[in-house]
C-alpha positions in Angstrom: 115.1 -19.7 151.2 114.6 -19.2 147.4 111.5 -17.2 148.1 113.3 -14.9 150.4 116.2 -14.3 148.0 113.7 -13.5 145.3 112.0 -11.0 147.6 115.4 -9.5 148.4 116.1 -9.2 144.6 112.8 -7.3 144.2 113.6 -4.9 147.0 117.0 -4.2 145.3 115.4 -3.7 141.9 112.7 -1.3 143.4 115.3 0.8 145.3 117.4 3.7 144.0 119.3 4.7 147.1 120.6 1.6 149.0 122.9 1.6 152.0 124.7 -1.5 153.1 125.7 -1.8 156.8 128.2 -4.7 157.0 129.8 -6.5 159.9 132.4 -9.3 160.3 130.1 -12.0 159.0 130.5 -10.8 155.4 134.2 -11.5 155.5 134.3 -15.0 156.9 134.0 -16.5 153.5 137.2 -14.7 152.6 138.9 -16.5 155.5 138.7 -13.9 158.1 137.4 -14.9 161.6 134.6 -12.9 163.0 134.6 -11.9 166.7 131.6 -13.6 168.4 131.0 -16.6 166.0 131.5 -20.2 166.7 135.1 -20.0 165.5 135.5 -16.3 166.2 138.5 -14.6 167.8 136.8 -14.8 171.3 137.3 -18.6 171.1 141.0 -18.5 170.4 143.6 -18.6 173.1 145.6 -15.5 174.0 147.5 -14.4 177.1 144.8 -11.8 177.8 141.2 -11.5 176.6 140.9 -10.1 173.1 138.8 -7.1 174.2 141.7 -6.2 176.6 144.3 -6.8 173.9 142.5 -4.5 171.6 142.1 -1.7 174.1 143.9 1.6 173.9 145.2 1.2 177.5 146.8 -2.2 176.7 148.4 -0.9 173.4 150.0 2.0 175.2 151.1 -0.1 178.1 152.5 -3.1 176.2 152.8 -2.5 172.5 155.2 -5.5 172.2 152.5 -8.1 173.3 149.9 -6.2 171.3 151.8 -6.5 168.1 152.9 -10.1 168.7 149.2 -11.3 168.7 147.8 -8.6 166.4 150.0 -9.7 163.6 148.8 -13.2 164.0 145.1 -12.6 164.1 144.4 -9.2 162.4 147.1 -8.9 159.7 146.2 -11.4 157.1 147.8 -12.7 153.9 146.4 -12.3 150.4 142.8 -12.3 151.4 140.4 -11.5 148.5 136.9 -10.1 148.4 134.2 -12.8 148.3 131.0 -13.1 146.4 129.1 -10.9 148.7 131.6 -8.0 148.5 131.6 -8.4 144.7 127.8 -8.4 144.4 127.4 -5.2 146.4 130.1 -3.5 144.2 128.3 -4.6 141.1 125.1 -2.8 142.1 127.0 0.4 141.2 125.2 3.7 141.6 122.2 2.1 143.3 124.5 1.9 146.4 124.9 5.3 147.8 127.1 4.1 150.6 128.6 1.1 152.3 128.9 1.6 156.1 131.2 -1.1 157.5 132.3 -2.2 160.9 135.1 -4.1 159.3 138.7 -3.0 159.1 139.8 -5.3 156.3 139.4 -3.0 153.2 137.6 -5.8 151.2 134.7 -3.6 150.1 137.2 -1.2 148.4 139.1 -4.1 146.9 135.9 -5.3 145.4 135.3 -1.9 143.8 132.7 -0.3 146.1 132.8 3.4 146.4 131.9 5.7 149.3 132.9 3.1 151.9 132.7 4.5 155.4 134.9 2.5 157.8 133.5 3.4 161.2 136.1 1.2 163.0 139.0 2.3 160.9 141.3 0.0 158.9 144.3 -2.3 159.3 145.7 -1.1 155.9 147.1 2.1 157.3 149.2 3.0 160.3 150.2 6.3 161.9 152.9 7.5 164.2 151.7 8.3 167.7 154.4 11.1 167.9 154.4 12.9 164.6 151.4 11.5 162.7 153.3 10.2 159.7 151.5 7.4 157.9 152.7 4.0 156.8 151.2 1.2 154.7 150.4 -2.3 156.0 153.4 -3.7 154.0 155.8 -1.8 156.2 154.3 -3.4 159.3 154.4 -6.9 157.8 158.2 -6.6 157.1 159.0 -5.0 160.4 159.8 -7.4 163.4 158.5 -6.5 166.8 157.1 -3.1 167.4 157.1 -1.0 164.2 158.5 2.5 164.6 158.4 5.7 162.6 161.6 7.4 161.2 161.2 9.8 164.1 161.3 7.0 166.6 157.6 7.1 167.6 155.6 3.9 167.8 153.2 3.2 164.9 149.6 2.3 165.7 147.0 0.8 163.4 144.5 3.3 162.1 141.6 1.5 164.0 139.3 2.4 166.8 140.6 0.6 169.9 138.3 -0.3 172.8 138.2 2.7 175.0 138.3 5.2 172.1 135.4 7.1 170.5 134.3 6.5 166.9 135.1 9.3 164.5 132.3 11.9 164.6 132.7 12.8 160.9 132.3 9.2 159.8 129.3 8.7 162.1 127.7 11.8 160.9 128.2 10.7 157.2 126.8 7.3 158.0 123.7 8.8 159.7 123.1 11.1 156.8 123.4 8.4 154.2 121.0 6.1 156.1 118.5 9.0 156.6 118.3 9.5 152.9 118.2 5.9 151.7 115.1 3.9 150.6 116.7 0.5 151.5 119.1 -0.4 154.3 120.6 -3.9 154.0 122.4 -5.2 157.1 124.8 -8.0 156.2 126.9 -10.1 158.6 126.4 -8.0 161.7 125.0 -9.1 165.1 123.8 -5.5 165.6 124.9 -5.6 169.3 128.1 -3.4 169.1 127.2 0.2 169.7 127.2 2.9 168.6 127.5 1.4 165.1 124.5 -0.9 165.7 122.3 2.1 166.6 122.6 3.4 163.1 119.7 1.3 162.1 117.4 3.6 164.2 118.0 6.4 161.7 116.3 4.6 158.9 113.3 6.6 157.6 109.8 5.1 158.3 109.1 4.7 154.5 112.4 2.9 153.9 112.8 -0.8 153.9 115.1 -2.9 156.2 116.6 -6.2 155.2 118.8 -8.2 157.6 121.0 -11.0 156.3 122.9 -12.7 159.1 123.4 -16.3 160.1 122.1 -15.7 163.6 119.1 -13.6 164.8 119.7 -10.0 165.7 117.9 -7.6 168.2 116.5 -5.7 165.2 114.9 -8.6 163.3 111.4 -7.7 164.5 111.7 -4.3 162.8 112.9 -5.7 159.5 110.8 -6.1 156.3 112.9 -9.2 155.4 115.2 -11.4 157.5 117.4 -14.0 156.0 119.2 -16.2 158.6 121.4 -18.2 156.2 124.8 -18.4 154.7 125.7 -14.9 153.3 127.7 -16.3 150.3 124.7 -18.5 149.3 122.4 -15.4 149.3 124.7 -13.2 147.2 125.6 -16.1 144.8 122.1 -15.6 143.5 123.1 -12.3 142.1 125.7 -13.7 139.7 
């Protein structure tokens, strides 16, 4: 383990344009459940499967049930960035972009710049009728289904199942990866597409590091794979 961390450090030191691609696993140390892990959201009881609950069809059909459970498992309290978020932010200008599948805003809270949230964010909401935006604080203090001043229902600014990812964000992500010399995947199973497919845009001369507790489909293509606790790996950068 120590040898792999030292190798990771050398790759960081020898790189000038690093892109981090992060998934839910990077935020579990902050107290957020991932989706497919041993204690992930898929293992929790709900009246409908979570993939159904988080679909655009279900939201439009039954916003009351959606918000009842959404507020329980996706709106969190005072969650703070953990050692991994902070370590990435401390790398400063070496990191040209953080492409994240997460919707928790923890990379920005840690101080990272040029964060591309390909699945959106739970920190912002917009009216389905007029498009007016509201902060998460408004949702927290509003019982039931939150509504806009115009009477329209508010929706989280996330990508629901059944919706396409934002083309502009995906194009930005592809361009950043195409121009990097090191791509570091952290806490992603690399099975959720199209975000997982971003790895394929890595230039041949660039290096690939995958840090995830469980194996991924892209491990055989990586220059370095660390299947261990993410916090432990990034604690070595303090």
